[in-house]
C-alpha positions in Angstrom: -160.3 35.1 -12.8 -162.4 37.8 -14.7 -164.0 36.0 -17.6 -163.2 32.6 -15.9 -165.1 33.5 -12.6 -167.5 30.6 -12.1 -165.8 28.6 -14.9 -164.9 25.6 -12.6 -167.0 23.4 -10.4 -165.4 24.4 -7.2 -164.9 28.1 -8.2 -166.5 30.9 -6.2 -166.7 34.6 -6.8 -163.7 36.5 -5.3 -164.9 40.1 -4.4 -163.0 42.7 -2.8 -159.9 41.6 -0.8 -160.0 38.3 -2.5 -159.6 39.9 -5.9 -156.8 41.8 -4.8 -155.0 38.8 -3.4 -155.5 37.1 -6.8 -154.1 40.1 -8.6 -151.0 40.1 -6.2 -150.4 36.5 -6.7 -150.4 36.9 -10.5 -148.2 40.0 -10.5 -145.8 38.4 -8.1 -145.1 35.4 -10.4 -141.6 35.1 -12.0 -143.1 33.9 -15.3 -145.2 36.0 -17.6 -148.7 35.0 -17.7 -151.7 35.9 -19.8 -155.1 34.3 -20.2 -157.7 34.1 -22.9 -161.4 33.3 -22.8 -163.0 30.9 -25.2 -163.2 33.6 -27.9 -159.4 34.4 -27.7 -159.8 37.7 -25.7 -157.2 38.6 -23.2 -158.4 38.5 -19.6 -155.4 38.6 -17.6 -151.9 40.1 -18.1 -149.3 40.2 -15.2 -146.4 42.4 -14.5 -143.8 40.1 -15.9 -145.6 40.0 -19.2 -145.5 43.8 -19.2 -141.7 43.7 -18.3 -140.9 41.4 -21.2 -143.0 43.1 -24.0 -143.7 46.6 -22.6 -147.5 46.4 -22.8 -149.4 47.2 -19.8 -152.4 45.2 -18.3 -154.6 48.1 -19.3 -153.4 47.9 -22.8 -153.6 44.2 -23.1 -156.8 43.1 -21.4 -159.8 43.1 -23.6 -157.9 42.7 -26.9 -158.6 39.5 -29.0 -155.4 37.8 -29.6 -152.2 39.6 -30.5 -153.0 41.2 -33.8 -152.3 44.8 -34.2 -150.3 45.1 -31.1 -148.1 42.2 -29.8 -147.6 40.2 -33.0 -147.1 40.9 -36.6 -150.4 40.6 -38.7 -148.9 37.7 -40.7 -148.2 35.8 -37.6 -151.0 36.8 -35.1 -153.8 34.5 -36.2 -151.4 31.5 -36.4 -150.1 32.3 -32.9 -153.5 32.7 -31.5 -154.7 29.4 -33.1 -151.8 27.5 -31.6 -152.6 28.8 -28.1 -156.2 28.2 -28.3 -155.6 24.7 -29.5 -154.8 24.0 -26.0 -158.5 24.0 -25.0 -159.0 20.8 -27.1 -155.8 18.8 -26.2 -155.1 17.3 -22.8 -152.3 18.7 -20.5 -149.9 21.5 -21.4 -148.8 22.4 -24.9 -145.4 24.0 -25.5 -144.9 26.5 -28.3 -142.3 28.9 -29.5 -143.3 32.1 -31.5 -142.1 35.7 -32.0 -143.9 38.6 -30.3 -143.6 42.3 -30.6 -142.5 44.7 -27.9 -144.2 48.0 -27.4 -141.1 49.7 -28.8 -141.2 47.6 -31.9 -138.6 45.1 -31.0 -138.9 41.5 -31.6 -138.6 38.7 -28.9 -138.7 35.0 -29.3 -140.8 33.4 -26.4 -141.4 29.9 -25.3 -144.9 29.2 -23.9 -146.7 26.6 -21.9 -150.5 26.7 -22.6 -153.3 24.8 -20.9 -157.0 24.7 -21.4 -159.5 25.8 -18.7 -162.9 24.0 -18.5 -166.1 25.1 -17.1 -168.2 23.3 -14.6 -170.1 21.4 -17.4 -166.7 20.4 -18.9 -166.9 22.7 -21.9 -163.9 24.8 -23.0 -163.8 28.1 -21.2 -160.4 29.5 -22.4 -156.8 29.1 -22.1 -154.0 30.3 -19.6 -150.6 30.8 -21.1 -147.1 31.2 -19.2 -144.3 32.4 -21.2 -140.7 33.6 -21.0 -137.9 34.7 -23.2 -136.3 31.7 -25.0 -132.9 32.7 -23.8 -133.9 32.7 -20.2 -135.7 29.3 -20.6 -132.7 28.0 -22.3 -130.4 29.3 -19.4 -132.6 27.5 -16.9 -132.7 24.3 -18.9 -128.8 24.4 -19.2 -128.7 24.8 -15.5 -131.0 21.9 -15.0 -129.2 19.8 -17.6 -125.8 20.5 -15.9 -126.9 19.5 -12.7 -128.4 16.3 -14.1 -125.2 15.6 -15.9 -123.0 16.2 -12.8 -125.0 13.8 -10.8 -125.3 11.2 -13.5 -122.5 11.2 -16.0 -119.6 13.3 -14.3 -116.1 11.6 -14.4 -115.4 13.3 -11.0 -117.1 13.1 -7.6 -119.9 15.7 -6.7 -121.2 16.0 -3.2 -123.7 18.6 -2.0 -123.2 19.2 1.7 -125.8 21.0 3.7 -125.2 23.8 6.3 -124.6 21.0 8.9 -121.8 19.6 6.8 -123.8 16.4 6.1 -124.2 15.1 2.5 -127.4 15.9 0.9 -126.8 14.6 -2.5 -124.1 12.4 -3.9 -123.4 11.4 -7.5 -122.4 7.9 -8.6 -118.7 8.7 -9.0 -118.5 9.9 -5.5 -120.4 7.0 -4.1 -117.9 4.7 -5.8 -115.1 6.7 -4.5 -116.5 6.4 -0.8 -117.1 2.7 -1.3 -120.9 3.1 -0.5 -124.3 3.5 -2.2 -125.6 6.9 -3.3 -128.0 7.1 -0.5 -126.0 5.3 2.2 -124.1 8.5 3.4 -127.0 10.9 3.1 -127.5 12.9 6.3 -124.6 11.1 8.0 -121.3 12.8 9.2 -118.3 12.3 6.8 -116.3 10.7 9.7 -118.6 7.6 9.3 -116.6 6.6 6.2 -113.4 8.9 6.4 -111.2 7.4 9.3 -108.4 10.1 8.8 -108.9 13.4 7.1 -112.5 14.1 8.0 -111.4 17.1 10.2 -109.6 18.6 7.3 -112.6 18.2 4.9 -115.1 19.6 7.5 -112.6 22.5 8.2 -112.6 23.3 4.5 -116.3 23.1 4.2 -116.8 25.4 7.2 -114.3 27.8 5.8 -116.3 27.9 2.5 -119.6 28.4 4.2 -118.2 31.4 6.2 -115.7 33.0 3.7 -117.0 31.8 0.3 -115.5 29.9 -2.6 -111.7 29.4 -2.3 -109.7 30.7 -5.4 -108.0 27.4 -6.3 -108.5 23.8 -5.8 -107.0 22.0 -2.8 -105.5 18.4 -2.4 -106.7 16.4 0.6 -105.3 12.9 1.8 -108.1 10.9 3.4 -108.2 7.3 4.7 -111.5 5.5 3.9 -113.1 2.8 5.9 -114.4 0.2 3.3 -115.6 -3.4 3.4 -112.2 -4.6 2.2 -110.2 -2.4 4.7 -108.8 1.0 4.9 -107.7 2.9 1.7 -105.6 6.0 1.6 -106.5 8.2 -1.2 -105.6 11.9 -2.3 -108.5 14.0 -3.7 -108.0 17.2 -5.7 -111.0 19.1 -4.4 -112.8 22.3 -5.4 -115.5 23.9 -3.2 -118.4 26.2 -4.2 -120.6 27.9 -1.7 -124.3 27.6 -2.5 -126.6 30.6 -1.7 -130.3 30.9 -2.1 -131.4 33.1 -5.2 -134.7 33.7 -3.5 -133.5 35.7 -0.5 -132.7 39.4 -0.5 -129.3 38.7 1.2 -127.3 35.6 0.2 -128.4 32.7 2.6 -125.9 29.8 2.5 -127.5 26.6 1.5 -124.5 24.4 1.7 -121.4 23.6 -0.2 -120.9 21.8 -3.7 -117.8 19.8 -3.2 -116.2 18.4 -6.5 -113.1 16.1 -6.4 -111.0 13.9 -8.4 -108.9 11.1 -7.3 -105.3 11.9 -8.0 -103.7 9.3 -5.7 -101.8 7.4 -8.4 -100.4 10.7 -9.7 -99.3 11.9 -6.3 -97.8 8.5 -5.5 -95.8 8.4 -8.8 -94.6 12.0 -8.3 -93.6 11.2 -4.7 -91.7 8.0 -5.9 -90.0 10.0 -8.7 -88.9 12.6 -6.0 -87.6 9.9 -3.7 -85.6 8.1 -6.5 -84.2 11.4 -7.6 -82.9 12.3 -4.1 -81.7 8.8 -3.5 -79.6 8.6 -6.6 -78.4 12.2 -6.1 -77.2 11.1 -2.6 -75.3 8.0 -4.1 -73.6 10.3 -6.6 -72.6 12.7 -3.8 -71.6 9.8 -1.7 -69.3 8.4 -4.4 -67.7 11.7 -4.9 -67.0 12.2 -1.2 -65.7 8.7 -0.8 -63.4 9.1 -3.7 -61.5 11.7 -1.7 -60.9 9.5 1.3 -57.5 7.8 1.5 -58.7 5.2 4.1 -61.1 2.5 2.6 -62.7 2.1 6.0 -63.5 5.8 6.1 -64.8 5.8 2.5 -67.3 3.0 3.6 -68.6 5.1 6.5 -69.0 8.1 4.1 -71.0 6.0 1.8 -73.3 4.7 4.5 -73.7 8.2 6.0 -75.0 9.6 2.7 -77.2 6.4 2.2 -79.1 6.6 5.5 -80.5 10.1 4.7 -84.2 9.5 4.3 -83.8 5.7 3.8 -83.1 4.1 7.3 -82.4 4.8 10.8 -79.2 2.5 11.3 -76.7 0.9 9.2 -74.5 -2.1 10.3 -71.6 -4.0 8.6 -70.9 -7.5 9.7 -67.8 -9.3 8.4 -66.9 -13.0 8.5 -64.7 -14.5 11.1 -65.3 -18.2 10.4 -67.9 -20.6 9.0 -71.3 -18.7 9.3 -69.9 -16.5 12.0 -70.0 -12.8 11.7 -68.5 -9.9 13.8 -69.6 -6.3 13.7 -67.1 -3.9 12.1 -69.2 -0.8 11.3 -72.2 0.6 13.0 -74.3 3.9 13.4 -74.7 5.1 17.1 -77.2 3.0 19.1 -80.0 4.3 21.3 -81.5 6.8 18.7 -78.4 9.1 19.1 -77.8 10.8 15.6 -74.2 10.8 14.4 -72.1 9.3 11.6 -71.2 5.6 11.2 -68.0 4.6 12.9 -65.9 1.4 13.3 -66.9 -0.8 16.3 -64.5 -0.6 19.1 -63.4 -4.0 20.2 -64.5 -5.8 17.1 -63.6 -9.2 16.4 -65.9 -11.1 18.8 -68.4 -13.3 17.0 -72.1 -12.2 17.2 -74.5 -14.6 18.7 -76.6 -14.8 15.8 -79.2 -17.6 15.6 -79.4 -20.0 12.8 -82.5 -18.1 11.4 -81.0 -14.7 11.7 -81.8 -12.4 8.6 -78.1 -11.6 8.2 -77.1 -15.3 8.1 -79.9 -16.0 5.6 -78.6 -13.3 3.4 -75.2 -14.8 3.7 -76.5 -18.3 2.9 -78.6 -17.2 -0.1 -76.1 -14.7 -1.4 -79.1 -12.4 -1.8 -81.1 -9.7 0.0 -83.5 -10.6 2.9 -86.2 -8.3 4.4 -87.6 -8.9 7.8 -90.0 -7.0 10.2 -90.9 -7.5 13.9 -94.3 -8.5 15.2 -95.9 -6.8 18.2 -92.8 -7.1 20.4 -90.4 -5.1 18.3 -88.0 -4.4 21.4 -87.7 -8.1 22.1 -87.1 -8.8 18.6 -84.5 -6.3 18.1 -82.7 -7.5 21.2 -82.8 -11.0 20.1 -81.2 -10.0 16.7 -78.6 -8.0 18.5 -79.8 -4.8 16.8 -80.5 -1.3 18.3 -83.6 -1.4 20.5 -85.8 0.8 18.3 -85.3 -1.4 15.2 -88.5 -2.9 13.7 -87.8 -3.4 10.1 -84.5 -4.8 8.6 -83.0 -5.1 5.2 -79.9 -7.4 4.9 -77.7 -7.2 1.7 -74.6 -9.3 1.1 -71.5 -7.3 0.1 -70.0 -9.0 -2.9 -66.7 -8.1 -4.6 -64.7 -10.2 -7.2 -67.0 -13.2 -6.8 -66.6 -13.3 -3.0 -68.9 -12.6 -0.2 -67.2 -10.0 2.2 -69.9 -9.5 4.7 -73.5 -8.3 5.2 -74.8 -4.8 5.2 -77.9 -4.3 7.4 -80.3 -1.3 7.2 -82.8 -0.9 9.9 -85.9 1.3 10.5 -87.9 2.2 13.5 -91.4 1.1 14.1 -92.7 4.5 13.2 -91.6 4.1 9.6 -92.8 1.7 6.9 -91.3 -1.7 6.3 -88.7 -2.0 3.4 -90.2 -2.5 0.0 -89.0 -4.0 -3.4 -88.0 -0.5 -4.5 -85.8 -0.1 -1.4 -83.9 -3.4 -2.3 -82.5 -1.9 -5.5 -81.1 1.1 -3.8 -79.8 -0.8 -0.9 -78.0 -3.2 -3.3 -76.6 -0.3 -5.1 -75.1 1.2 -1.9 -73.9 -2.4 -0.9 -72.0 -2.7 -4.2 -70.0 0.5 -3.4 -69.4 -0.4 0.2 -68.2 -3.9 -1.0 -65.7 -2.3 -3.4 -64.1 0.0 -0.9 -64.2 -2.9 1.7 -62.3 -5.2 -0.8 -59.8 -2.4 -1.4 -59.1 -2.2 2.3 -58.5 -5.9 2.5 -55.8 -5.9 -0.2 -52.4 -5.8 1.3 -50.5 -2.6 0.7 
């Protein structure tokens, strides 16, 4: 390196092509580089240094320090002293100082300087890499942002490689997956995502091929964890990562950022469901009020109530002590249609002593029940439609009397009845009980 040739113990002279290679390497660096000998004379000056300050290598090499050209006279000696101090200290020293461009403009630079020693260990000079402070700050911000995302972010961050396998996972994402930060690295997403992995991989492939989507997307997934399966909703944003080093953008993978919005979505879904149910109940009341026949009013109420709530509705009335007969039912066999009175009613049903309808009668309360694995046998044993797998039995009460039992049934493809469903079923039952009691009153 010019004045540094022969300065280190393993250094050899680099004549001819070797010198050209060294010059090409220095000029190809992204950082500005200059070097000084032990007296402070510039020995090397690369193209990036020329780009930043405007001074060419021919104008810079051979000058002592920056005085009279690249720094103000008042600052030049101090600047050179700080740089040359790196010969005496260990490691690299970081400095910030103001230099002058060839056009007279000022630029604040941040430098890293390190000393060079000869074969005998004596100081031989200093090399200094520098860049504009705002460029360095941009780089540091980018690095700081990456570190913050992977350490302190309150949302999940996953870097997925071009093979759609996680390469980096932050702590929040690891907790969302129920794994450690390294457990999922290099493995397919399907190892922890039971349902929804295909949708995620499809989104990632789309981003790799088409680029960053304009808006976040919500993805429902079912996760396999040590405590069982969990269904979650993740609001996800995707960013395609391309190498800045290539002439044409080369996809490196996808940055996937997500937040868990399961509770919000479930709450919104529940609000929509309640809004629909009570709207149905209001419409049912208005339609039933126009019916002259109380039995017809009861069927209208049940038909409105069934929408989105259950597959079947049955009304059983008493004909003796703990004996019930069916008076109203929806069509059996999965055939859609309105509820209608049972033809030939009056024959007691062969309900066993533990039948849910009789339990509701005895308790004067609501009973929920679901079939085991043999849903068809269970439905037949309870004298319900063959597709019934979940039941909700509610007593019909009016004027302090139990008038019968209203049973709602769901097929196996639907979820069992929950506590929230009980409130709605009891509201329907109170209205059915009123019109049923009205029909019992002698004209």
